[in-house]
C-alpha positions in Angstrom: 23.7 142.4 145.1 25.7 141.3 142.0 26.2 137.7 140.9 30.0 138.1 141.2 31.6 135.4 143.3 34.5 135.9 145.7 37.6 134.0 144.4 38.6 131.0 146.5 41.1 131.7 149.2 42.7 128.3 149.0 43.1 128.4 145.3 44.6 131.8 145.3 47.1 130.8 148.0 48.0 127.6 146.2 48.5 129.4 142.9 50.5 132.2 144.5 48.0 135.0 143.7 47.8 138.3 145.4 45.6 138.1 148.5 44.0 141.5 147.9 42.6 140.9 144.4 43.3 137.2 144.1 44.2 137.7 140.4 47.8 139.0 140.1 50.8 136.8 140.5 53.0 137.7 143.4 56.1 135.8 142.0 58.0 136.9 138.9 58.3 133.4 137.6 55.3 131.0 137.5 57.7 128.0 137.7 58.7 127.0 141.2 61.6 125.1 139.8 63.2 128.0 137.8 66.4 127.8 139.8 68.4 130.0 137.5 69.5 133.2 139.3 67.0 132.2 142.1 64.0 133.3 140.0 61.7 130.8 141.8 61.7 133.0 145.0 61.8 136.5 143.4 58.6 138.4 144.0 57.1 141.4 142.2 57.4 144.6 144.2 53.7 145.1 143.7 50.8 143.0 142.4 50.6 143.6 138.7 46.8 143.8 138.8 45.9 145.8 141.9 49.2 147.4 143.0 49.3 145.8 146.5 52.9 146.0 147.8 54.3 142.5 148.5 56.8 143.6 151.1 54.8 145.3 153.8 57.8 146.1 155.9 61.5 145.4 156.1 62.1 141.8 157.1 58.4 141.0 156.6 59.1 137.4 155.3 61.2 136.3 158.3 58.1 134.7 159.8 57.8 132.4 156.8 60.4 130.1 158.4 57.7 129.1 161.0 55.1 128.5 158.2 57.6 126.5 156.2 58.5 124.4 159.3 54.8 123.6 159.9 54.3 122.6 156.3 57.3 120.3 156.4 56.2 118.7 159.7 52.7 118.1 158.1 54.3 116.5 155.0 56.6 114.3 157.2 53.6 113.1 159.2 51.7 112.4 156.0 54.5 110.4 154.5 54.9 108.5 157.8 51.3 107.6 158.0 51.2 106.6 154.3 54.3 104.4 154.7 52.9 102.8 157.8 49.5 102.0 156.2 50.9 100.9 152.8 54.2 99.2 153.8 54.4 99.1 157.6 57.2 99.3 160.0 59.1 96.4 161.6 62.0 95.9 164.0 63.3 93.0 162.0 64.3 95.0 158.9 65.3 98.6 158.0 62.1 99.9 156.5 62.1 102.9 158.8 65.4 104.0 157.2 63.9 103.6 153.7 61.0 105.9 154.9 63.6 108.4 156.2 65.4 108.4 152.9 62.1 108.8 150.9 60.9 111.5 153.2 64.1 113.4 152.9 64.0 113.1 149.1 60.3 114.3 149.0 61.1 117.3 151.2 64.2 118.2 149.2 62.3 118.0 145.9 59.4 120.1 147.2 61.5 122.7 149.0 61.0 125.4 146.3 57.2 124.8 146.3 57.2 124.9 150.2 59.1 128.2 150.2 56.7 129.8 147.8 53.6 128.5 149.6 54.8 129.7 152.9 55.4 133.2 151.5 52.0 133.2 149.9 50.3 132.1 153.1 52.2 134.6 155.2 51.2 137.5 152.9 47.6 136.3 152.9 47.4 136.5 156.7 48.3 140.2 156.7 46.6 141.4 153.5 42.9 140.7 153.3 40.7 140.3 150.2 39.1 143.5 149.0 36.1 142.9 146.7 36.3 146.6 145.7 40.0 146.6 145.0 39.5 148.2 141.5 38.0 151.3 143.0 40.3 151.7 146.0 44.1 152.2 145.9 46.3 149.8 147.8 47.5 150.7 151.2 51.2 151.6 151.3 52.7 150.9 154.6 54.7 153.8 156.0 57.2 151.4 157.7 58.9 150.5 154.4 62.2 152.2 153.9 62.9 152.0 150.1 66.7 152.1 150.6 66.4 148.9 152.7 64.2 146.9 150.4 65.8 143.5 149.6 68.6 143.8 152.1 67.7 140.6 153.9 
């Protein structure tokens, strides 16, 4: 048994790495706030390291809406608890409205990061890590119609 360690799942998802090799970047731009020409959400067709296709089938990323929703709910609950512990809520003043404003601002600023994270998570649930990725070619799903790629 070799001394090679399996790359961390959490770190590979948070850094938007390919779930198969956990080395290649799945997004063309490393900056989540590269808003010119929507570069922040453009993905490579394949992992530049192992060749794993990033779009497994047409409409594959529609499910990321549910993942993004769960992340935003978790962030909202976290900001609510942090506000409650640090500042508190009261019926005598409008602190809840200040929290709502702050929460909306946080979610708006983090939206590009949330979108990328939800895509990275979604892909990682369908493509598993392969420790022998260098010796095995990537699976190419037969359900992909090349003419329909990117029509969503």
